[in-house]
C-alpha positions as CSV (number, residue, x, y, z in Angstrom):
1,M,0.0,0.0,0.0
2,K,1.2,3.5,-0.8
3,L,1.1,6.0,2.1
4,D,0.8,9.7,2.1
5,I,2.5,10.2,5.4
6,L,4.7,7.8,7.3
7,V,6.0,8.6,10.8
8,F,8.9,6.7,12.3
9,G,8.9,6.5,16.1
10,P,11.9,5.3,18.2
11,H,9.6,3.4,20.5
12,P,5.9,2.5,20.7
13,D,4.1,5.8,21.9
14,D,6.7,8.3,20.6
15,A,4.9,8.8,17.0
16,E,1.6,9.5,19.0
17,I,3.3,12.0,21.2
18,G,5.1,13.7,18.4
19,A,2.7,13.5,15.5
20,G,-0.5,11.7,16.6
21,G,-2.7,14.7,16.1
22,V,-1.4,15.2,12.5
23,L,-2.0,11.6,11.7
24,L,-5.5,11.8,12.7
25,K,-6.0,15.0,10.8
26,M,-4.5,13.7,7.7
27,K,-6.7,10.6,7.9
28,A,-9.9,12.7,8.3
29,M,-8.8,14.6,5.0
30,G,-8.7,11.4,3.2
31,H,-4.9,10.6,3.2
32,T,-3.3,7.3,3.9
33,T,-1.2,7.1,7.0
34,G,1.3,4.8,8.8
35,I,3.7,4.5,11.7
36,C,7.0,2.5,11.7
37,D,8.2,1.9,15.3
38,M,11.9,1.3,15.3
39,T,11.8,-0.8,18.5
40,T,9.4,-2.7,20.8
41,G,10.5,-0.6,23.8
42,D,11.7,-3.8,25.4
43,M,13.9,-1.9,28.0
44,G,10.7,-0.2,29.3
45,W,8.0,-1.4,31.8
46,G,6.0,-3.6,29.5
47,T,7.0,-6.9,27.7
48,P,7.5,-6.8,23.9
49,E,4.2,-8.6,23.5
50,E,2.3,-6.2,25.7
51,R,3.7,-3.3,23.9
52,L,3.0,-4.6,20.4
53,A,-0.6,-5.3,21.5
54,E,-0.9,-1.7,22.7
55,C,0.4,-0.5,19.4
56,E,-2.4,-2.4,17.6
57,E,-5.0,-0.8,20.0
58,A,-3.6,2.7,19.4
59,A,-3.4,2.1,15.7
60,K,-7.3,1.5,15.6
61,I,-7.8,4.8,17.3
62,L,-5.6,6.6,15.0
63,K,-7.2,4.9,12.0
64,L,-3.8,3.9,10.5
65,D,-3.5,2.1,7.3
66,V,-0.2,0.7,8.3
67,R,1.7,0.1,11.6
68,L,4.9,-2.0,11.6
69,N,7.9,-2.6,14.0
70,L,11.5,-3.0,12.9
71,D,12.4,-4.5,16.4
72,L,15.9,-3.0,16.4
73,G,16.4,-3.4,20.1
74,D,15.4,-0.7,22.7
75,G,18.5,1.5,23.4
76,R,20.4,-0.1,20.7
77,I,19.6,1.8,17.4
78,E,22.8,2.7,15.6
79,D,23.4,4.7,12.5
80,D,24.9,1.9,10.5
81,F,24.6,0.9,6.8
82,E,22.5,-2.2,7.7
83,T,20.0,0.0,9.7
84,R,19.8,2.7,7.0
85,C,18.9,-0.2,4.4
86,K,16.1,-1.4,6.7
87,V,14.6,2.2,6.9
88,A,15.1,2.6,3.0
89,E,13.3,-0.8,2.5
90,V,10.3,0.5,4.4
91,I,10.2,3.8,2.5
92,R,10.5,1.9,-0.9
93,K,7.8,-0.5,0.1
94,Y,5.2,2.1,1.2
95,R,6.4,5.1,-0.9
96,P,5.2,7.9,1.4
97,E,5.0,11.5,0.2
98,I,6.0,12.8,3.6
99,V,8.3,11.1,6.0
100,M,8.5,12.2,9.7
101,A,11.0,11.4,12.3
102,P,12.4,12.8,15.6
103,Y,14.7,15.8,15.3
104,Y,18.4,14.6,15.5
105,R,20.1,17.5,17.4
106,L,18.7,16.8,20.8
107,P,20.5,17.2,24.2
108,I,21.8,13.7,24.9
109,G,20.4,12.1,28.0
110,R,17.0,11.0,29.4
111,G,13.9,12.3,27.8
112,L,14.1,13.8,24.4
113,G,17.9,12.9,24.1
114,H,17.4,9.2,24.6
115,N,19.8,7.3,22.3
116,D,17.0,6.0,20.2
117,H,15.3,9.4,19.7
118,W,18.3,11.4,18.1
119,K,19.7,8.3,16.4
120,T,16.3,7.5,14.8
121,G,16.3,11.0,13.4
122,I,19.8,10.5,11.9
123,V,19.2,6.9,10.6
124,V,15.7,7.8,9.0
125,S,17.4,10.8,7.4
126,Q,20.0,8.6,5.9
127,G,17.4,6.0,4.8
128,F,15.4,8.8,3.2
129,N,18.3,9.5,1.0
130,L,19.4,5.8,0.5
131,A,16.0,4.8,-0.7
132,H,16.3,6.8,-4.0
133,L,19.7,5.4,-5.0
134,R,19.1,2.6,-7.7
135,K,22.3,0.8,-6.9
136,A,21.7,0.6,-3.1
137,P,21.3,-3.1,-1.9
138,V,17.8,-2.5,-0.8
139,P,14.6,-4.5,-1.8
140,G,12.2,-2.7,-4.0
141,E,12.4,0.0,-6.7
142,A,14.2,3.2,-6.0
143,Y,11.9,5.9,-4.6
144,Q,12.4,9.5,-3.4
145,A,9.8,10.8,-0.9
146,R,9.0,14.5,-1.3
147,A,10.0,15.6,2.1
148,I,11.2,14.7,5.5
149,Y,10.1,16.7,8.6
150,Y,11.1,16.5,12.3
151,Y,9.2,16.4,15.5
152,F,10.4,16.4,19.2
153,L,12.1,19.8,18.8
154,P,14.2,20.8,21.9
155,P,13.3,23.9,23.8
156,G,14.3,27.1,22.0
157,T,14.1,25.6,18.5
158,R,11.7,27.6,16.3
159,P,9.6,25.2,14.2
160,T,9.3,25.7,10.5
161,F,5.5,25.1,10.6
162,V,2.8,24.0,13.1
163,V,-0.3,22.1,12.2
164,D,-3.6,22.9,14.0
165,V,-4.8,19.6,15.6
166,S,-7.5,21.2,17.8
167,E,-10.2,18.8,16.5
168,H,-8.1,15.8,17.0
169,L,-6.3,16.1,20.2
170,D,-8.7,14.1,22.2
171,D,-8.3,11.1,20.1
172,C,-4.5,11.6,20.0
173,I,-4.5,11.4,23.8
174,K,-6.8,8.3,23.8
175,A,-4.3,6.6,21.4
176,L,-1.5,7.6,23.6
177,M,-3.2,6.2,26.8
178,C,-3.3,2.8,25.1
179,H,0.4,2.4,26.0
180,R,-0.5,1.6,29.6
181,S,2.5,-0.6,30.3
182,Q,4.8,2.3,29.6
183,F,3.1,4.9,31.6
184,D,1.1,3.2,34.3
185,N,3.4,0.7,35.8
186,P,2.8,0.4,39.6
187,E,6.5,0.4,40.2
188,K,7.1,3.6,38.4
189,P,7.8,6.7,40.6
190,K,4.7,8.8,41.0
191,S,6.7,11.9,40.2
192,G,7.1,10.6,36.6
193,K,4.9,11.1,33.6
194,G,2.4,8.5,34.7
195,L,-0.8,7.7,32.8
196,Q,-2.8,10.1,35.1
197,R,-0.5,13.1,34.1
198,L,0.1,12.2,30.6
199,P,-2.9,14.0,29.1
200,E,-1.9,17.1,31.0
201,Y,1.6,16.9,29.5
202,V,0.5,16.3,26.0
203,E,-2.2,18.9,26.2
204,T,0.1,21.5,27.6
205,R,2.7,21.1,24.8
206,A,0.0,21.2,22.1
207,R,-1.5,24.4,23.8
208,V,1.7,26.2,23.8
209,Q,2.5,25.3,20.2
210,G,-1.0,26.2,19.3
211,W,-0.8,29.6,20.9
212,E,1.9,30.6,18.5
213,V,-0.5,30.5,15.7
214,G,-3.8,31.3,17.2
215,A,-4.9,27.7,17.4
216,K,-6.2,25.9,20.6
217,Y,-3.9,22.9,20.0
218,A,-1.1,22.3,17.5
219,Q,2.0,20.2,16.8
220,A,5.3,21.6,15.7
221,F,7.7,20.5,12.9
222,L,11.0,21.4,11.5
223,A,12.0,21.3,7.8
224,M,15.8,21.4,6.7
225,S,14.8,22.6,3.1
226,P,12.8,25.7,2.3
227,L,9.1,25.2,1.8
228,K,7.8,26.2,-1.6
229,I,4.7,28.4,-1.3
230,R,2.5,28.9,-4.4
231,N,0.5,31.8,-2.9
232,P,2.0,33.8,0.1
233,M,-1.5,34.8,1.0
234,E,-2.2,31.1,2.0
235,L,0.2,31.7,4.8
236,V,-1.9,34.3,6.5
237,K,-5.5,33.4,5.6
238,D,-6.0,31.6,9.0
239,V,-3.7,33.9,11.1
240,V,-5.5,35.3,14.2
241,P,-3.9,38.7,15.1
242,R,-2.5,38.6,18.7
243,P,-4.0,41.2,21.1
């Protein structure tokens, strides 16, 4: 199946946090959508089997056309040629117009800077390029997606664009809450982002990003290449002047 938009997530739940609202919005507009999880999150609280089942549950809420898992090993993603080829194979198979991945220039450490987050950004960027090379040792016909955009932007990074997801945030949070084993383990410290605090966290991020453009909720993305605009007036037709 050909996809319009394919989001790569380091672990189950990351694609929902970074682009779940956009996936729902694109589906509502008639586009085909998919998620490729790089790992099963096997170093987290849940078992790989539990987390894969949660992914299937979340995929139904997101109305995804495709959800797959490369099972590269939680905490063990590396930017090597073999992994680039695996990403390129997925891109060749589903031939997305848009690819999304975590931003790769993240502060290293826990949270956004988890090894798998920023290395997923790098290896997907490399696979995005590799997929179009005819001589690459990758199954499938050479294919060049139209664009790659990045989510999980670190504080202080100005996004290239934000997408109004006000009508879809509730379902985005419902999909994210399917990942119970990650966020609601009884042994997890109560000060963490548990299942009870998760909706508040996601809503707050979306509200801050939406405020910048006069929307109730939004998700932010970064482009490395200039965006071609046919009509500059399209950029301002929905702008709400700030008081």
